C-alpha positions as CSV (number, residue, x, y, z in Angstrom):
1,M,-5.0,-66.6,11.1
2,S,-8.2,-65.2,12.6
3,K,-8.2,-67.9,15.3
4,S,-4.7,-66.9,16.4
5,I,-5.7,-63.2,16.6
6,L,-8.8,-64.1,18.6
7,A,-6.7,-66.2,20.9
8,L,-4.3,-63.3,21.4
9,L,-7.1,-60.9,22.2
10,M,-8.6,-63.4,24.6
11,G,-5.3,-63.4,26.4
12,I,-5.3,-59.7,27.0
13,P,-6.3,-58.9,30.6
14,L,-9.7,-57.1,31.0
15,F,-8.1,-54.1,32.8
16,V,-5.9,-53.5,29.8
17,V,-8.9,-53.4,27.5
18,W,-10.7,-50.9,29.9
19,F,-7.5,-48.8,30.0
20,I,-7.3,-48.6,26.2
21,W,-11.0,-47.7,26.0
22,L,-10.8,-45.0,28.7
23,T,-7.7,-43.6,27.1
24,W,-9.4,-43.4,23.7
25,A,-12.5,-41.8,25.2
26,A,-10.3,-39.1,27.0
27,W,-7.7,-38.5,24.4
28,G,-9.0,-40.0,21.1
29,D,-10.2,-36.6,19.7
30,R,-6.8,-35.0,20.5
31,F,-5.0,-38.0,19.0
32,L,-7.0,-37.6,15.8
33,R,-6.3,-33.9,15.7
34,W,-2.6,-34.7,16.1
35,L,-2.7,-37.1,13.2
36,K,-4.5,-34.4,11.1
37,G,-2.0,-31.7,12.2
38,L,-1.6,-29.0,14.8
39,S,-2.5,-25.5,13.6
40,E,-1.2,-22.2,14.7
41,S,-2.3,-18.8,13.5
42,Y,0.2,-16.0,13.2
43,G,-1.0,-12.4,13.1
44,L,0.0,-8.8,13.9
45,D,-1.6,-7.1,16.8
46,Q,-4.0,-4.3,15.8
47,S,-2.5,-1.8,18.3
48,S,1.2,-2.6,18.7
49,G,1.9,-4.4,15.4
50,E,3.7,-7.1,17.3
51,L,3.5,-10.8,16.2
52,K,0.9,-12.9,18.0
53,I,0.5,-16.6,17.9
54,I,-2.9,-18.2,18.4
55,S,-3.1,-22.0,18.8
56,R,-6.1,-22.5,16.5
57,P,-7.3,-21.6,13.0
58,L,-8.6,-18.1,12.5
59,R,-10.0,-18.3,9.0
60,R,-13.0,-15.9,9.6
61,D,-12.7,-12.2,9.9
62,V,-14.7,-12.1,13.1
63,Q,-12.3,-14.6,14.7
64,R,-9.3,-12.4,13.9
65,K,-11.1,-9.3,15.3
66,D,-11.9,-11.1,18.5
67,C,-8.2,-11.9,18.9
68,G,-7.2,-8.3,18.3
69,L,-5.4,-9.1,15.1
70,Q,-5.0,-7.3,11.8
71,S,-7.0,-8.4,8.8
72,T,-4.5,-11.0,7.5
73,V,-3.2,-14.1,9.3
74,I,-0.9,-16.9,8.3
75,E,-2.0,-20.4,9.4
76,V,0.8,-23.0,9.8
77,R,-0.1,-26.6,10.2
78,R,2.4,-29.2,11.3
79,I,1.5,-32.7,10.3
80,L,3.1,-35.5,12.4
81,L,6.0,-33.1,13.0
82,F,7.4,-33.9,9.6
83,Q,5.4,-32.0,6.9
84,N,4.5,-28.3,7.2
85,W,1.6,-26.6,5.5
86,A,0.9,-22.8,5.5
87,K,-1.8,-20.6,4.0
88,I,-2.8,-17.0,4.1
89,F,-6.3,-16.0,5.3
90,G,-7.8,-12.5,5.1
91,E,-7.3,-9.5,2.9
92,G,-3.7,-10.5,2.0
93,A,-4.9,-13.7,0.4
94,E,-6.2,-11.8,-2.5
95,H,-2.8,-10.8,-3.7
96,W,-0.3,-13.2,-2.1
97,K,0.2,-17.0,-2.1
98,I,2.7,-19.1,-0.2
99,A,4.8,-21.2,-2.6
100,R,6.3,-23.5,0.0
101,V,7.3,-23.8,3.7
102,S,10.8,-24.6,5.0
103,G,13.1,-24.1,8.0
104,P,12.8,-25.4,11.5
105,A,9.1,-25.9,12.5
106,G,8.0,-24.3,9.3
107,R,9.1,-20.9,10.3
108,D,10.4,-19.9,6.8
109,L,7.8,-19.0,4.3
110,H,8.4,-18.6,0.6
111,L,5.9,-16.2,-0.9
112,I,5.4,-15.8,-4.6
113,D,8.1,-13.3,-5.7
114,L,9.9,-13.5,-2.3
115,D,12.0,-16.3,-0.8
116,G,12.8,-17.4,2.8
117,L,11.0,-14.8,4.9
118,G,10.3,-15.3,8.6
119,I,6.7,-15.4,9.6
120,S,6.8,-11.9,11.0
121,A,8.4,-10.4,7.9
122,A,6.0,-12.3,5.7
123,L,3.0,-10.9,7.6
124,R,4.3,-7.4,7.3
125,T,4.9,-7.9,3.6
126,V,1.4,-9.4,3.0
127,N,-0.3,-6.6,4.9
128,M,1.3,-4.1,2.6
129,G,-1.1,-5.3,-0.1
130,K,-0.2,-6.2,-3.7
131,P,2.9,-8.2,-4.5
132,L,6.0,-6.6,-6.1
133,E,4.8,-6.9,-9.6
134,G,1.5,-5.2,-8.7
135,L,3.3,-2.5,-6.7
136,L,5.7,-1.8,-9.7
137,D,2.7,-1.5,-12.0
138,R,1.0,0.9,-9.5
139,I,4.2,2.9,-9.3
140,D,4.4,3.1,-13.1
141,E,0.8,4.2,-13.2
142,L,1.4,6.9,-10.6
143,E,4.5,8.2,-12.5
144,H,2.3,8.6,-15.6
145,Q,-0.3,10.5,-13.5
146,V,2.5,12.8,-12.1
147,K,3.8,13.5,-15.6
148,H,0.3,14.4,-16.8
149,L,-0.3,16.7,-13.8
150,Q,3.1,18.2,-14.4
151,K,2.2,19.0,-18.0
152,V,-1.1,20.5,-16.8
153,E,0.8,22.6,-14.2
154,D,3.4,23.7,-16.8
155,H,0.6,24.8,-19.2
156,A,-1.1,26.7,-16.4
157,D,2.3,28.4,-15.6
158,E,2.7,29.4,-19.2
159,R,-0.8,30.9,-19.3
160,R,0.0,32.9,-16.1
161,Q,3.3,34.0,-17.6
162,E,1.5,35.3,-20.7
163,S,-1.0,37.2,-18.6
164,L,1.8,38.8,-16.6
165,A,3.7,39.5,-19.8
166,A,0.7,41.6,-21.0
167,I,0.7,43.5,-17.7
168,F,4.5,44.1,-17.8
169,A,4.1,45.3,-21.4
170,L,1.4,47.7,-20.4
171,R,3.6,49.2,-17.7
172,R,6.5,49.6,-20.1
173,I,4.3,51.3,-22.7
174,I,3.1,53.8,-20.1
175,Q,6.7,54.4,-18.8
176,N,8.0,54.9,-22.4
177,D,5.4,57.5,-23.2
178,K,4.8,59.5,-20.0
179,Q,3.7,62.6,-21.9
180,R,0.9,60.6,-23.6
181,Y,-0.2,58.9,-20.4
182,R,0.0,61.8,-17.9
183,S,-3.7,62.1,-17.1
184,P,-4.9,61.3,-13.6
185,A,-6.8,58.2,-15.0
186,A,-3.7,56.9,-16.7
187,Q,-1.7,57.4,-13.5
188,N,-4.3,55.5,-11.5
189,I,-4.1,52.7,-14.0
190,A,-0.2,52.7,-13.7
191,S,-0.5,52.6,-9.9
192,Y,-2.9,49.6,-10.1
193,I,-0.5,47.9,-12.5
194,E,2.4,48.3,-10.0
195,L,0.2,46.8,-7.3
196,V,-0.7,43.8,-9.4
197,I,2.9,43.1,-10.3
198,S,4.0,43.5,-6.7
199,K,1.3,41.0,-5.6
200,A,2.3,38.5,-8.3
201,Q,5.9,38.6,-7.2
202,E,4.8,38.2,-3.6
203,M,2.9,35.0,-4.6
204,R,6.0,33.9,-6.6
205,E,4.2,33.7,-9.9
206,P,6.4,32.8,-12.8
207,N,8.0,36.0,-14.3
208,P,7.5,36.5,-18.0
209,S,10.4,36.5,-20.3
210,E,11.7,39.5,-22.2
211,A,10.5,37.9,-25.5
212,Q,7.0,37.6,-24.1
213,I,6.9,41.2,-23.0
214,L,8.2,42.4,-26.4
215,D,5.5,40.3,-28.2
216,W,2.8,42.0,-26.3
217,M,4.3,45.5,-27.0
218,R,4.5,44.6,-30.7
219,F,0.8,43.5,-30.5
220,H,-0.1,46.9,-29.0
221,T,1.8,48.7,-31.8
222,E,0.3,46.6,-34.6
223,S,-3.3,47.0,-33.1
224,R,-2.9,50.8,-33.4
225,T,-2.0,50.8,-37.1
């Protein structure tokens, strides 16, 4: 067997051997890269947000910045034109993973939680940050914070209402007993009370209820006995 192969090689013209050697020297590295797979990096332009394609891996942040891309890229590798491989590099890789690749030339990416996105749509989704489950958790957390703040604000409104109710009650007490409160000092106090009420209404402070005003008037009466 070895003799027959040797005889076959001996029969190859010398120029053919030189041709193969020169071809390998010139194109061997590219041929090996082709066998390994051709890589393309897809990213969004920092200024315009448009999709850009770079024909090499951009796995380091400085490489992406040099190309004017946003922090996250998707690298797609085509192996022998049959099998496609894709991976996320950058900030988005912390929250998102590519489950599989499909479609012509590997242009459809299936992210965890999302299926069949084009590369541009996938990039925009990944650049948003956390996946849907994380976003829903964050929304739920924000809703709880809003409810808590609403309770605090409602409590503050109630306290301002009570303060205004006391002022309204004082005005009504003076108005109901003008003979008692006819002194210049009492009239000055009444004028100032009107000014405070006018300013509160201008600021759209919550008006006190009639029950709150009557409670303060009752408190005034009981405090005198």
